[in-house]
C-alpha positions, -999 to +999 in steps of 0.1 A: -058+297+420-060+258+424-081+238+446-063+220+473-069+185+490-086+193+523-074+163+541-037+171+530-043+208+541-054+197+576-021+177+578+000+207+567+008+192+533+001+212+499-015+190+475-037+196+444-073+184+444-081+162+416-116+154+424-145+166+447-164+142+469-200+139+456-215+138+490-196+166+511-178+186+485-145+183+500-117+186+475-094+157+472-060+145+460-056+111+444-042+095+477-075+107+497-103+099+469-122+068+463-137+060+428-169+040+431-192+031+403-229+036+407-253+014+394-280+025+370-315+010+375-349+016+364-384+005+376-410+005+346-448+002+355-463-013+325-500-012+342-497-050+345-467-054+365-433-036+371-401-044+352-367-040+368-342-030+346-303-029+353-282-010+325-245-023+316-228+011+322-223+026+355-219+061+367-185+071+382-185+089+415-156+102+437-161+101+474-141+108+506-130+082+532-155+098+558-184+097+535-176+063+523-176+050+558-209+065+564-225+050+536-208+016+541-224+015+576-257+024+565-254-005+536-246-030+569-278-019+588-301-024+554-286-060+549-297-071+586 
């Protein structure tokens, strides 16, 4: 049995899920999934100060529209 896109199923459409939202676990088709890249960072405390490192490679993550909106609203509040 294949996982189906939750959003499509709510609309009465039968589409196979190709991704799972990393936040809520919802099955998503290509049309309802968003791929984002997560920065990989470290803070190393050398005892005489901290060094912040941002690595060149990112971690891919898939997210649904509802979780994307929730995260984006949080980012807007943090910037103020």
